[in-house]
C-alpha positions in Angstrom: 9.8 -2.1 10.2 9.5 -4.3 13.2 10.8 -4.0 16.7 12.0 -7.7 16.8 15.6 -8.1 15.6 16.3 -10.8 13.1 18.9 -13.4 13.8 22.3 -13.4 11.9 21.1 -16.5 10.0 18.0 -14.8 8.6 17.5 -14.8 4.8 18.1 -11.0 4.7 21.6 -11.2 6.2 22.6 -14.3 4.2 21.7 -12.7 0.8 23.9 -9.6 1.3 26.8 -9.4 -1.2 29.5 -6.9 -0.3 29.9 -4.3 -3.0 33.2 -3.2 -4.5 34.4 0.4 -4.2 32.5 1.7 -7.2 29.2 0.1 -6.2 29.6 1.5 -2.7 30.3 5.0 -4.1 27.2 4.6 -6.3 25.0 3.7 -3.4 26.4 6.5 -1.2 25.1 8.9 -3.8 21.7 7.3 -3.5 21.8 7.6 0.3 22.6 11.3 0.0 19.9 11.9 -2.7 17.3 10.1 -0.6 18.2 12.1 2.5 18.0 15.3 0.5 14.5 14.6 -0.9 13.1 13.3 2.4 14.6 16.3 4.2 12.9 18.7 1.8 9.5 16.9 2.2 9.8 16.6 6.0 11.0 20.1 6.5 13.9 18.9 8.7 17.0 16.8 8.2 16.4 13.2 7.4 19.7 11.3 7.7 20.2 8.2 5.6 23.1 5.8 6.0 24.7 3.3 3.7 24.9 -0.2 5.4 26.8 -3.1 3.8 24.7 -5.5 5.9 21.1 -5.8 7.1 20.3 -3.6 10.1 19.2 -5.5 13.3 15.6 -4.5 12.9 15.3 -5.6 9.2 12.6 -8.1 8.3 13.1 -11.1 6.1 11.3 -10.7 2.7 7.5 -10.7 2.9 4.8 -10.9 0.3 3.5 -7.5 1.5 6.8 -5.8 0.7 6.9 -3.1 -2.0 9.4 -4.0 -4.7 10.6 -1.6 -7.3 13.1 -1.7 -10.2 15.2 1.2 -11.4 16.5 0.7 -14.9 19.6 2.6 -15.8 20.3 3.7 -19.4 22.9 5.9 -21.0 26.4 5.9 -19.6 25.4 3.0 -17.3 23.2 0.1 -18.1 21.6 -2.4 -15.8 19.0 -2.7 -13.0 18.7 -2.0 -9.3 16.1 -3.6 -7.2 14.6 -2.0 -4.1 12.7 -3.8 -1.4 10.7 -1.8 1.2 8.7 -3.3 4.0 5.0 -2.5 4.1 5.4 -0.5 7.3 8.3 1.6 5.9 6.5 2.1 2.5 3.4 3.3 4.4 5.5 5.8 6.5 7.1 7.2 3.3 3.7 7.6 1.6 2.2 9.3 4.6 5.1 11.7 4.7 4.9 12.5 1.0 1.1 13.0 1.1 1.3 15.0 4.4 -0.9 12.5 6.1 -0.8 11.8 9.9 1.5 9.0 10.8 -0.6 5.9 11.3 1.2 2.5 11.3 -2.2 0.7 11.4 -3.6 2.4 8.3 -4.4 0.4 5.1 -1.7 0.6 2.4 -3.8 1.8 -0.6 -2.9 2.2 -4.3 -2.5 6.0 -3.6 0.2 5.2 -1.1 2.1 3.1 -3.6 1.9 5.8 -6.2 3.2 8.3 -3.6 6.2 6.1 -2.8 6.9 5.7 -6.5 6.8 9.4 -7.2 9.0 10.1 -4.2 11.6 7.6 -5.6 11.4 9.2 -9.0 12.4 12.5 -7.4 15.3 10.7 -5.7 16.3 9.2 -9.0 16.4 12.6 -10.6 18.7 13.9 -7.8 20.9 10.8 -8.1 21.3 11.1 -11.9 22.6 14.6 -11.5 24.9 13.7 -8.7 26.3 10.6 -10.5 27.1 12.4 -13.8 30.5 13.8 -12.9 31.9 10.3 -12.3 29.7 8.1 -14.6 28.4 10.5 -17.3 24.9 11.2 -18.5 22.4 8.8 -17.0 18.7 8.1 -17.3 16.9 6.2 -14.5 13.5 4.7 -15.0 11.4 3.4 -12.1 9.2 0.3 -12.6 7.0 -1.7 -10.3 8.0 -5.3 -10.1 8.4 -8.6 -8.2 11.6 -10.0 -6.8 14.4 -9.7 -9.5 14.9 -12.8 -11.6 18.6 -12.0 -12.0 21.3 -12.9 -9.6 22.6 -9.8 -7.8 26.2 -8.6 -8.4 26.1 -6.6 -5.1 23.6 -5.8 -2.4 23.2 -3.9 0.9 20.9 -1.5 2.8 20.1 2.1 3.1 18.7 2.9 6.5 17.5 6.0 8.4 20.2 7.5 10.7 19.8 9.0 14.1 17.3 11.8 14.4 15.3 10.7 11.4 11.5 11.2 11.6 10.8 7.4 11.6 12.7 4.1 11.1 13.4 3.3 7.5 15.2 0.5 5.7 15.6 -0.2 2.0 17.3 -3.3 0.8 19.0 -2.8 -2.6 20.5 -5.2 -5.1 22.5 -4.3 -8.2 22.3 -6.6 -11.3 25.6 -8.1 -12.4 25.5 -5.9 -15.5 25.1 -2.7 -13.6 27.7 -3.7 -11.1 30.2 -4.4 -13.9 29.3 -1.2 -15.7 30.0 0.9 -12.6 33.6 -0.4 -12.5 34.1 -0.1 -16.3 32.7 3.4 -16.6 34.6 4.8 -13.6 37.9 3.4 -14.8 40.3 6.1 -16.2 41.4 5.8 -19.8 44.2 3.3 -20.5 46.3 5.7 -22.3 46.4 9.4 -23.4 46.4 10.4 -27.0 49.8 11.1 -28.5 50.5 14.9 -28.5 51.5 16.5 -31.8 55.1 17.8 -32.0 55.4 21.4 -30.7 56.5 22.7 -34.2 53.2 21.4 -35.7 50.9 22.9 -33.1 50.6 26.4 -34.6 49.6 25.1 -38.0 47.0 22.8 -36.6 45.6 25.6 -34.5 45.4 27.9 -37.5 43.6 25.2 -39.6 41.1 24.6 -36.8 40.3 28.3 -36.5 39.8 28.6 -40.2 37.4 25.7 -40.1 35.5 27.3 -37.3 35.1 30.5 -39.3 33.3 28.5 -42.0 30.8 27.1 -39.4 30.0 30.3 -37.4 27.0 31.3 -39.6 25.4 27.9 -39.6 22.0 27.9 -37.8 21.5 25.3 -35.1 18.4 24.5 -33.2 18.7 24.4 -29.4 16.0 23.2 -27.0 15.2 23.8 -23.3 14.2 20.7 -21.4 12.3 21.4 -18.2 11.9 17.7 -17.3 10.6 14.3 -18.5 8.0 11.9 -17.6 7.4 8.3 -18.7 3.7 7.7 -19.2 1.5 4.7 -20.1 -0.3 4.9 -23.4 -3.7 4.8 -21.7 -2.7 7.8 -19.6 -1.6 9.7 -22.7 -4.9 8.9 -24.4 -6.8 10.4 -21.5 -5.0 13.8 -21.7 -7.2 16.7 -22.5 -7.6 20.4 -22.0 -6.8 21.2 -18.4 -4.7 18.0 -17.8 -1.6 18.4 -15.7 1.5 16.3 -16.5 4.0 16.3 -13.6 7.6 16.2 -14.6 10.5 14.6 -12.8 12.2 17.9 -12.0 11.4 20.3 -9.2 11.0 24.0 -9.9 14.2 25.0 -8.1 16.3 22.6 -10.2 18.2 23.8 -13.3 16.8 23.2 -16.7 18.8 21.6 -19.6 19.9 23.2 -22.8 20.1 20.7 -25.6 21.8 20.9 -29.0 20.5 18.3 -31.5 19.2 16.3 -28.5 22.5 16.4 -26.7 22.9 18.1 -23.3 25.4 21.0 -23.5 24.5 23.3 -20.5 22.3 23.9 -17.5 20.8 27.1 -16.2 17.8 29.0 -14.8 14.8 30.2 -16.8 14.5 34.0 -17.1 12.1 36.3 -19.0 13.7 38.6 -21.7 11.3 41.2 -23.3 8.3 39.0 -22.7 10.0 35.8 -24.0 11.5 32.9 -22.2 15.3 32.8 -21.9 18.0 30.8 -20.2 20.8 32.1 -17.9 23.6 29.6 -18.3 25.0 28.4 -14.9 27.0 25.4 -16.1 28.6 24.4 -19.4 28.8 20.7 -19.7 30.5 20.4 -23.1 31.4 22.7 -26.0 28.6 23.2 -28.6 30.9 22.3 -31.4 31.8 19.0 -29.8 28.1 18.1 -29.3 27.2 19.0 -32.8 
């Protein structure tokens, strides 16, 4: 970030597209997730604010900016672009790596990897927080240049008062993601027609009989501690003693999957020397998932 304020006619301010209510709600979750992760790393609150327009200290786009793309899949599909100035990216990397703050330091590949890993953690928090409104969501982080697509909405996430250092991230949502936010958040157009009251007992009895036929069927369930997207060359380099870092922190709940579908979350326990899961949250009924 720079101490010289940009004018209102700068390229940054001119490119801002006001988001609708759903896009704003989506980005507020990102602001909260970013604040949570930065606060955990810094060991003190790190407030982040949603801004519909560029902050006064924002720089116009520079070649040295760090640009990243978050690809959404699952309940939402589309892309979000992030632009972080070199100074802000360096400050984030130094915080993540527990390095002394030095604005004059060289921005090295290790610093970029640190920022990317930090944002992967933020994406993990955001995906969990977004689920109640938009459903199961996967977010993949990619390095990239300026987006080739025209944005459907844009704005800024900036450090609030009391933050450890100034920070500003310019974001842009692709038109596809912006439209998906509205479509996925929209309530159903109509409710299914209810069966007449006199037919309900018979239907309930039939359902219970069908369930009895399935109760002894064996189904395979899986615990998922986390995920990680890796390049093929990195996979080929794996060997004894290699450590693969996942996208989930140890204090976060693990997933219980039935036939690859998420049905519950909980905490890992040990039962008679074997791993177990204490269920903390049921997300769907096992029968519905199967």
